[in-house]
C-alpha positions as MATLAB code, in Angstrom:
seq = 'MLTSGQTRHFFILVCLSLWAAVAASQEQGQYRSKIQLDPLGEMGKGSEMSAAELEQQISSIDDPYAKSSAGRFLARHHVQQKNYPAAIEYYQQALAVSGLSAVANREMLRELAQVYLLDENYAEAATALERALAIDLVPDARDFLLLAQTRYRQGNYVEVVVALDGIAANGLQLESPQLRQALALYYRTGAFEQCEDVLAMLLKEEPGNPEYWHQLASVYLQQNKRKQALDHLVLAREKNVPFSSPELLLLVDLQALNGNPFGAAQILEQGLAAGDVPADAANQRKLFELWLQARERDRAVAALEKAARGSGDTELYLYLAQLQMDDEQGPRMEDTLVQACAAQLDDRFVSRANLLLGISLLKQHRESDARRAFINATLVGGANAEAAEWLQYMQAAPATEGELRRVRGPCYGSEGKQEPLSKDPSVAISPVQQAAEPVQAEPWLDIEIKTVPASRFFTSPEGEDLQSIISRVRDLAPRLNVSLVKAGGSANGPLHIIGSPGEELQIGFPLRGTAQPRGRYRIYSAGPFNCAAITLTEKMDEPADLLGQFSAGVAELGYSWTGEFRIVLQPGASPSYEIQLGIE';
ca = [
      63.556   40.749  164.861;
      60.039   40.594  163.569;
      59.001   37.837  161.197;
      57.647   38.776  157.763;
      54.063   37.989  158.971;
      54.572   40.090  162.085;
      55.973   42.904  159.981;
      52.937   42.828  157.678;
      50.535   42.780  160.662;
      52.334   45.729  162.265;
      52.287   47.607  158.958;
      48.518   47.091  158.575;
      47.879   48.345  162.133;
      50.030   51.431  161.532;
      48.207   52.174  158.257;
      44.805   51.710  159.909;
      45.773   53.998  162.747;
      46.918   56.714  160.346;
      43.775   56.268  158.185;
      41.543   56.358  161.245;
      43.214   59.537  162.526;
      42.479   61.298  159.240;
      38.950   59.897  159.144;
      38.270   61.041  162.713;
      38.933   64.651  161.771;
      36.467   64.394  158.890;
      33.755   62.189  160.375;
      30.933   64.698  160.076;
      29.355   64.041  156.684;
      32.548   63.029  154.845;
      31.499   59.572  153.735;
      28.160   58.572  152.329;
      27.026   55.374  150.709;
      26.870   54.888  146.984;
      23.146   55.615  147.066;
      24.013   59.303  147.269;
      27.749   59.687  146.636;
      30.645   57.481  145.592;
      32.610   57.676  148.854;
      35.990   56.352  147.893;
      36.191   56.921  144.158;
      37.611   54.287  141.810;
      39.717   51.736  143.621;
      42.795   50.447  141.858;
      44.100   46.911  141.807;
      46.519   47.634  144.602;
      43.746   48.914  146.882;
      41.631   45.872  146.169;
      44.527   43.699  147.244;
      44.961   45.741  150.368;
      41.271   45.202  151.161;
      41.649   41.453  150.608;
      44.602   41.378  152.994;
      42.693   43.402  155.541;
      39.839   40.889  155.433;
      42.320   38.156  156.379;
      43.734   40.143  159.301;
      40.650   41.888  160.764;
      39.733   39.039  163.096;
      43.082   39.380  164.848;
      42.745   43.141  165.485;
      42.066   43.793  169.177;
      41.911   47.563  169.349;
      38.186   48.613  169.138;
      38.935   51.836  167.289;
      41.110   50.100  164.707;
      38.645   47.210  164.335;
      35.639   49.503  163.811;
      37.625   51.593  161.334;
      38.707   48.488  159.435;
      35.150   47.128  159.356;
      33.804   50.436  158.049;
      36.526   50.536  155.377;
      35.710   47.006  154.224;
      31.959   47.672  154.305;
      32.388   50.667  152.001;
      34.646   48.635  149.733;
      31.964   45.951  149.346;
      29.294   48.580  148.674;
      31.444   49.657  145.724;
      31.607   46.081  144.579;
      27.810   45.790  144.991;
      28.361   42.928  147.397;
      25.680   44.091  149.776;
      25.506   41.066  152.115;
      29.246   41.389  152.828;
      28.918   45.152  153.307;
      26.091   44.630  155.817;
      28.179   42.081  157.740;
      31.172   44.443  158.080;
      28.960   47.400  159.079;
      27.431   45.249  161.802;
      30.888   44.177  163.012;
      32.085   47.777  163.068;
      29.054   48.877  165.062;
      29.245   45.923  167.447;
      32.720   46.769  168.830;
      31.696   50.427  169.431;
      35.124   51.724  168.646;
      34.140   54.998  166.963;
      32.478   58.184  168.116;
      28.741   58.756  168.315;
      28.960   60.950  165.206;
      30.767   58.216  163.269;
      28.316   55.573  164.471;
      25.393   57.678  163.260;
      27.048   58.028  159.875;
      27.623   54.269  159.761;
      24.017   53.522  160.665;
      22.828   55.829  157.873;
      25.179   54.076  155.428;
      23.958   50.686  156.650;
      20.339   51.768  156.139;
      21.112   52.799  152.584;
      22.696   49.420  151.872;
      19.585   47.718  153.245;
      17.538   49.872  150.879;
      19.695   48.771  147.966;
      19.068   45.196  149.081;
      15.296   45.981  149.405;
      15.306   45.045  153.084;
      13.107   47.918  154.222;
      12.407   46.682  157.742;
      16.117   46.494  158.646;
      16.735   49.845  156.966;
      14.067   51.425  159.196;
      15.600   49.793  162.290;
      19.045   51.179  161.445;
      17.687   54.687  160.981;
      15.726   54.551  164.229;
      18.991   53.554  165.979;
      20.699   56.548  164.361;
      17.969   58.917  165.550;
      18.169   57.465  169.081;
      21.834   58.515  169.452;
      22.176   61.446  171.852;
      23.130   64.036  169.249;
      21.405   66.937  167.546;
      19.124   65.129  165.052;
      20.022   65.140  161.380;
      17.240   66.003  158.906;
      18.674   63.480  156.447;
      17.835   60.631  158.820;
      14.203   61.716  159.156;
      13.872   62.047  155.383;
      15.497   58.687  154.697;
      13.293   57.044  157.337;
      10.204   58.541  155.659;
      11.305   57.147  152.291;
      11.838   53.748  153.917;
       8.400   53.766  155.544;
       6.866   54.667  152.195;
       8.538   51.640  150.614;
       6.959   49.571  153.392;
       3.524   51.047  152.657;
       3.290   52.477  156.179;
       1.935   55.902  155.273;
       1.142   57.000  158.825;
       4.775   56.531  159.838;
       5.895   58.397  156.711;
       4.097   61.494  157.981;
       5.417   60.971  161.536;
       8.999   60.814  160.245;
       8.632   63.913  158.079;
       6.900   65.855  160.845;
       9.948   65.137  162.988;
      12.015   67.477  160.811;
       9.983   70.560  161.703;
       9.406   69.380  165.272;
      13.189   69.424  165.848;
      13.658   72.809  164.177;
      15.644   71.319  161.288;
      15.925   72.739  157.785;
      15.893   71.042  154.399;
      17.520   72.172  151.192;
      15.392   72.590  148.046;
      15.995   69.068  146.650;
      15.128   67.575  150.042;
      12.031   69.785  150.309;
      10.859   68.436  146.962;
      11.348   64.869  148.235;
       9.360   65.679  151.371;
       6.625   67.299  149.266;
       6.277   64.193  147.086;
       6.020   61.943  150.138;
       3.482   64.175  151.892;
       1.371   64.370  148.728;
       1.426   60.623  148.062;
       0.327   59.910  151.619;
      -2.489   62.481  151.564;
      -0.929   64.888  154.078;
      -2.088   67.955  152.169;
      -1.837   70.470  155.022;
       1.868   69.673  155.343;
       2.143   70.026  151.560;
       0.934   73.604  151.959;
       3.779   74.351  154.423;
       6.445   72.754  152.222;
       5.245   74.579  149.110;
       5.240   77.862  151.048;
       8.927   77.270  151.835;
       9.709   76.380  148.218;
       7.892   79.473  146.956;
       9.884   81.581  149.404;
      13.087   80.207  147.894;
      11.867   80.316  144.270;
       8.959   82.785  144.027;
       9.025   82.706  140.229;
       8.724   78.926  139.858;
       5.330   78.273  138.167;
       5.387   74.597  139.164;
       5.135   75.449  142.855;
       2.294   77.931  142.289;
       0.179   75.364  140.475;
       1.080   72.543  142.859;
      -0.195   74.634  145.769;
      -3.481   75.227  143.930;
      -3.751   71.461  143.408;
      -3.152   70.870  147.121;
      -5.941   73.317  147.997;
      -8.304   71.512  145.642;
      -7.419   68.133  147.155;
      -8.836   69.529  150.400;
     -11.855   71.068  148.645;
     -10.540   74.543  149.457;
     -11.850   75.978  146.198;
     -11.864   79.592  147.379;
      -8.216   79.410  148.535;
      -7.272   77.726  145.254;
      -9.019   80.452  143.278;
      -7.467   83.311  145.282;
      -4.049   81.701  144.926;
      -4.360   81.312  141.139;
      -5.667   84.872  140.768;
      -2.593   86.094  142.657;
      -0.368   83.936  140.454;
      -1.924   85.479  137.364;
      -1.371   88.978  138.773;
       2.291   88.065  139.254;
       2.509   86.923  135.607;
       3.121   83.291  136.527;
       2.842   81.204  133.313;
      -0.283   79.070  132.929;
      -0.602   76.006  130.723;
      -3.853   75.433  128.861;
      -5.284   72.971  131.467;
      -4.234   75.303  134.286;
      -5.949   78.279  132.651;
      -9.108   76.227  132.084;
      -8.994   75.217  135.748;
      -8.937   78.894  136.725;
     -11.926   79.478  134.440;
     -13.856   76.625  136.075;
     -12.991   77.825  139.587;
     -14.214   81.319  138.777;
     -17.494   79.873  137.562;
     -17.875   77.517  140.533;
     -17.274   80.401  142.934;
     -20.148   82.387  141.429;
     -18.261   84.570  138.963;
     -19.240   83.395  135.444;
     -18.503   86.894  134.081;
     -14.885   86.767  135.281;
     -14.577   83.182  134.041;
     -15.833   84.191  130.587;
     -13.400   87.118  130.463;
     -10.411   84.896  131.271;
     -11.489   82.265  128.741;
     -12.131   84.862  126.047;
      -8.669   86.352  126.622;
      -7.111   82.878  126.561;
      -8.826   82.035  123.268;
      -7.755   85.330  121.710;
      -4.133   84.869  122.806;
      -3.993   81.226  121.745;
      -3.335   80.085  125.326;
      -6.213   77.590  125.127;
      -7.312   75.662  122.023;
     -10.072   77.396  120.081;
     -11.940   74.106  119.713;
     -15.683   73.512  119.859;
     -15.576   72.491  123.537;
     -13.910   75.706  124.689;
     -16.045   77.869  122.424;
     -19.109   76.153  123.838;
     -17.815   76.760  127.359;
     -17.441   80.464  126.531;
     -21.029   80.578  125.276;
     -22.332   78.874  128.429;
     -20.379   81.221  130.707;
     -21.642   84.350  128.953;
     -25.156   82.911  129.150;
     -24.736   82.287  132.907;
     -23.445   85.835  133.285;
     -26.650   87.059  131.552;
     -24.608   88.520  128.718;
     -26.911   87.132  126.059;
     -25.486   89.087  123.106;
     -21.956   87.956  123.957;
     -23.245   84.407  124.431;
     -24.900   84.327  121.027;
     -21.808   85.855  119.387;
     -19.588   83.217  121.033;
     -21.905   80.409  120.007;
     -22.179   81.654  116.429;
     -18.384   81.840  116.181;
     -18.050   78.362  117.656;
     -20.621   76.847  115.298;
     -19.290   78.441  112.127;
     -15.658   77.767  113.100;
     -16.149   74.110  113.962;
     -19.059   73.087  111.747;
     -20.380   71.244  114.813;
     -24.013   70.305  114.183;
     -24.840   70.366  117.881;
     -23.594   73.948  118.210;
     -25.636   75.007  115.173;
     -28.720   73.535  116.845;
     -27.945   75.459  120.047;
     -27.709   78.625  118.005;
     -30.976   77.916  116.203;
     -32.682   77.357  119.565;
     -31.509   80.768  120.817;
     -32.584   82.429  117.595;
     -36.000   80.788  117.973;
     -36.259   82.211  121.497;
     -35.443   85.647  120.042;
     -38.137   85.268  117.380;
     -35.542   85.348  114.582;
     -37.220   82.978  112.134;
     -35.236   83.832  108.959;
     -31.850   83.827  110.776;
     -32.855   80.572  112.426;
     -33.579   79.050  109.026;
     -30.189   80.198  107.668;
     -28.469   78.630  110.664;
     -30.256   75.320  110.145;
     -29.476   75.286  106.427;
     -25.784   75.678  107.353;
     -26.122   72.921  109.910;
     -27.621   70.675  107.240;
     -25.100   71.516  104.521;
     -24.040   67.865  104.559;
     -25.608   64.608  105.691;
     -26.333   64.679  109.423;
     -25.601   62.092  112.037;
     -28.951   60.363  112.531;
     -29.138   61.509  116.160;
     -29.450   65.138  114.971;
     -31.996   64.634  112.179;
     -35.112   64.810  114.326;
     -34.066   67.880  116.304;
     -32.868   69.734  113.208;
     -36.140   69.108  111.387;
     -38.184   70.112  114.426;
     -36.389   73.457  114.696;
     -36.568   73.951  110.942;
     -40.310   73.303  111.019;
     -40.796   75.907  113.769;
     -38.742   78.449  111.789;
     -40.754   77.840  108.630;
     -44.063   77.988  110.458;
     -43.129   81.349  111.986;
     -42.559   82.548  108.408;
     -46.025   81.224  107.427;
     -44.528   78.580  105.120;
     -46.882   75.856  106.277;
     -46.222   73.355  103.512;
     -42.475   73.215  104.152;
     -43.088   73.274  107.906;
     -45.405   70.262  107.654;
     -42.791   68.295  105.699;
     -40.095   69.194  108.281;
     -42.301   68.105  111.204;
     -43.087   64.817  109.454;
     -39.344   64.311  108.918;
     -38.827   64.880  112.635;
     -41.110   61.932  113.377;
     -39.202   59.503  111.141;
     -35.855   59.338  112.971;
     -35.579   58.977  116.746;
     -35.455   62.165  118.746;
     -38.048   64.945  119.111;
     -40.898   62.870  117.721;
     -43.558   63.644  120.306;
     -42.887   67.375  120.087;
     -43.088   67.292  116.269;
     -46.368   65.404  116.471;
     -47.756   68.121  118.752;
     -46.806   70.784  116.191;
     -48.548   68.850  113.429;
     -51.621   68.602  115.606;
     -51.442   72.343  116.342;
     -51.291   73.033  112.589;
     -54.216   70.685  111.987;
     -52.020   69.261  109.258;
     -53.111   66.573  106.860;
     -51.921   63.092  107.819;
     -48.636   62.001  106.310;
     -48.899   59.893  103.182;
     -47.296   56.483  102.839;
     -44.613   57.987  100.617;
     -43.850   60.772  103.134;
     -43.412   58.218  105.902;
     -40.963   56.170  103.859;
     -37.905   58.392  104.376;
     -36.721   61.886  105.243;
     -36.773   64.324  102.337;
     -35.562   67.880  102.672;
     -32.480   69.934  103.628;
     -31.942   68.166  106.995;
     -31.470   64.460  106.270;
     -29.497   61.516  107.621;
     -28.447   58.069  106.468;
     -31.985   57.193  105.342;
     -32.943   60.381  103.560;
     -32.563   62.681  100.603;
     -31.562   66.324  100.455;
     -33.959   68.691   98.724;
     -34.101   72.498   98.693;
     -36.870   74.375  100.452;
     -39.603   75.743   98.245;
     -39.661   79.255   99.754;
     -43.366   79.118   98.905;
     -45.493   80.595  101.725;
     -48.729   79.120  100.368;
     -50.762   76.869  102.598;
     -50.838   73.290  101.313;
     -52.359   71.413  104.225;
     -55.770   69.906  104.728;
     -57.382   70.599  108.084;
     -58.343   67.632  110.221;
     -60.672   67.435  113.137;
     -58.866   68.060  116.384;
     -59.565   65.342  118.929;
     -61.393   66.320  122.049;
     -58.741   64.567  124.108;
     -55.244   64.825  122.590;
     -53.509   61.461  122.204;
     -50.242   61.307  124.149;
     -47.716   59.274  122.228;
     -45.657   56.914  124.381;
     -41.950   57.903  124.026;
     -40.826   54.282  123.741;
     -42.837   53.846  120.572;
     -40.011   55.736  118.810;
     -37.158   53.454  119.811;
     -33.833   53.574  117.939;
     -31.727   50.420  117.894;
     -28.031   51.267  117.597;
     -24.490   50.438  118.663;
     -22.617   53.133  120.576;
     -18.875   52.932  119.766;
     -16.393   51.888  122.430;
     -15.291   54.793  124.599;
     -13.481   55.760  127.809;
     -15.157   57.691  130.611;
     -13.841   59.748  133.527;
     -16.278   58.733  136.271;
     -17.287   59.251  139.879;
     -19.525   56.887  141.934;
     -22.693   58.553  143.209;
     -24.717   55.839  144.988;
     -27.822   53.951  143.963;
     -30.581   56.614  143.945;
     -31.135   57.558  140.294;
     -33.707   60.219  141.171;
     -31.251   61.929  143.507;
     -28.491   61.924  140.897;
     -30.759   63.481  138.255;
     -31.930   66.181  140.665;
     -28.312   67.044  141.579;
     -26.710   66.618  138.178;
     -26.413   70.351  137.500;
     -24.209   70.619  140.578;
     -22.354   67.354  140.074;
     -21.334   67.998  136.455;
     -19.156   71.116  137.052;
     -17.351   69.468  139.965;
     -16.638   66.391  137.874;
     -15.399   68.555  135.011;
     -12.994   70.417  137.323;
     -11.596   67.097  138.553;
     -11.256   65.885  134.970;
      -9.273   68.974  133.929;
      -7.124   68.696  137.050;
      -6.402   65.068  136.181;
      -5.028   66.172  132.800;
      -7.933   65.334  130.468;
     -10.961   67.063  128.989;
     -14.573   66.164  128.242;
     -15.358   64.679  124.814;
     -19.134   64.870  125.027;
     -22.069   65.401  127.377;
     -22.416   63.996  130.875;
     -23.520   60.341  131.230;
     -25.233   58.576  134.097;
     -24.048   54.957  133.904;
     -25.729   51.988  135.552;
     -24.617   48.356  135.512;
     -26.171   45.339  137.315;
     -24.846   44.958  140.866;
     -22.707   48.124  140.712;
     -22.983   51.620  142.097;
     -24.363   54.293  139.765;
     -21.734   56.545  138.230;
     -21.607   59.884  136.481;
     -18.951   60.402  133.841;
     -17.724   62.412  130.900;
     -16.417   60.755  127.725;
     -12.661   61.243  128.016;
     -10.472   63.139  125.567;
      -6.724   62.681  125.966;
      -5.229   61.063  129.036;
      -6.013   61.548  132.701;
      -4.538   60.329  135.975;
      -7.452   60.131  138.403;
      -7.054   59.847  142.167;
      -9.368   59.208  145.073;
     -12.986   58.573  144.127;
     -12.388   59.191  140.412;
     -11.496   56.452  137.921;
     -11.271   55.630  134.240;
     -14.085   53.410  132.934;
     -13.338   51.720  129.595;
     -16.531   50.632  127.858;
     -16.715   48.397  124.814;
     -19.275   48.816  122.003;
     -22.707   49.244  123.588;
     -25.662   47.597  121.818;
     -28.694   49.506  122.974;
     -32.230   50.714  122.404;
     -32.481   54.486  122.716;
     -35.161   57.118  123.165;
     -34.900   60.863  123.752;
     -37.063   62.739  126.245;
     -37.420   66.511  126.195;
     -39.317   66.836  129.444;
     -38.290   66.507  133.087;
     -37.791   62.953  134.375;
     -39.994   62.774  137.470;
     -39.868   59.011  138.048;
     -36.765   57.721  136.228;
     -36.922   54.224  137.726;
     -40.523   53.759  136.549;
     -39.617   55.127  133.140;
     -36.790   52.606  132.770;
     -39.213   49.804  133.588;
     -41.756   50.996  131.050;
     -39.060   51.479  128.430;
     -37.736   47.958  128.989;
     -41.268   46.629  128.431;
     -41.384   48.494  125.114;
     -38.000   46.992  124.200;
     -39.334   43.513  125.004;
     -42.217   44.050  122.572;
     -39.602   44.479  119.844;
     -38.086   41.097  120.672;
     -35.065   42.274  122.712;
     -34.039   41.586  126.301;
     -32.675   44.287  128.605;
     -29.255   43.376  130.034;
     -29.773   45.633  133.046;
     -27.118   48.080  131.863;
     -28.254   51.602  131.024;
     -26.917   55.048  130.268;
     -28.690   58.409  130.503;
     -27.038   61.062  128.335;
     -27.766   64.645  129.326;
     -28.150   66.534  126.072;
     -27.140   70.181  126.554;
     -29.634   72.870  125.615;
     -32.025   75.462  126.921;
     -34.556   72.825  128.053;
     -33.892   69.408  129.692;
     -33.217   66.665  127.199;
     -32.232   63.105  128.048;
     -31.237   60.264  125.762;
     -31.955   56.978  127.548;
     -29.993   53.940  126.358;
     -30.857   50.400  127.506;
     -28.368   47.603  126.866;
     -30.013   44.870  124.804;
     -29.280   41.367  123.643;
];
């Protein structure tokens, strides 16, 4: 006769043997840890008691198969209970006695690795997975993928790529969800060539998925493969793959960067007409610039006129007036400027607006009004030197004390008064003797003291040679803009060159919206900038010398230069730079 204790021990062994026999027939992939699947389902009170009893008896089990099976059962039970240290202990016991098959041991090692991951013990998780891969069986893609995820948690990006590359090296296949995991890991570790292969497989499985099409274009751009990115997006468009607004603008920029401004303008024009991209001033301006680059001047002017009248943007009106001046359209130019000056101008536009208005009026032989406009242009910072040259050309009478007091006319700012034009073509100027040697006004004599509001910039470091940056800025700006659009933002103003004491020079666009920069690009948050500012309309041959001379002019006004500066590239037909020196 067996005692009650002996009977219970015998019963447990019989149950384990039966359970193990069933488990052995289902070893391949039946049980997974709770990280992926709930292996055992909800355990009732009776099962929990059975597990507790098994814990008391496991030390007395001699049979390796039964002991490994019992340890695995208890390990899984403790995973369910989120008792990870106990689960790890029982997995280790089950593996130590080597009572199960190689297939079962590999499954156990994978489960153990997942428990280590839950416990944030990444080193031990990696060790367990390497043991699983060392077993003499056909490798399992899941182990390579899990090892890659573990290495990523460790920050060992080289080993992430090695683990993922092992999948293809062993001829293994991944399902779509696993391919997406591999893609994310490859991308985060900078393995962009492998990203291309994974995305090719995903596109083969889901050729109509727009996400994969645009991700592949992004991968090409990360490797500076602009032509491949462009060809790929053109093909996507031919296949009617949907494009978001930033994605369509990226295609426009790539067309332009690859020497096809005409095609870029066509795509943008279609996008604006269909409402696929916002019909805001920035995109309308882009359309104008593209048509101008494509030497489609009539289309460029039409686009600019539509942009100006639709947005009321003073800067766009001034662009339009400049083009009309180039086309010798004095009356139309005047109408454009009157529209631009329908309300009080921002002070930064007053000088330029009055200069262009003066030229328009002079071309219509309205010298009196032209003289007043040129004098206005000298009162507020901006195109002062150019306006002074026009006054000299006209041999105009010197400005009176009253005329120098404030701006008066249709184009006025914070310190001015709006008045209608006289429309009187009569000459009302007194000739003066022209000097034998024209006096060249120093640009820093027309300094504006102001505070630039706080702003955020999307920037790229470009070294310490200011002259080199200025000479290359026409090439640098489009590339920066493409990166900005790709990062999810858009430009909110002209390009800036930013310098700060002890730091590398940067180029940047004021940022609209949000962006997630990577690599060399970053977000620069600038507080309110107290500065002295001048505007130059000629080429900057020696920018470093100019900054030194400007700082001396600032010192004469009683300010000290902080060493910080910004150079704002004002768009237009001719080079224009606003130089801002930080002051205190």
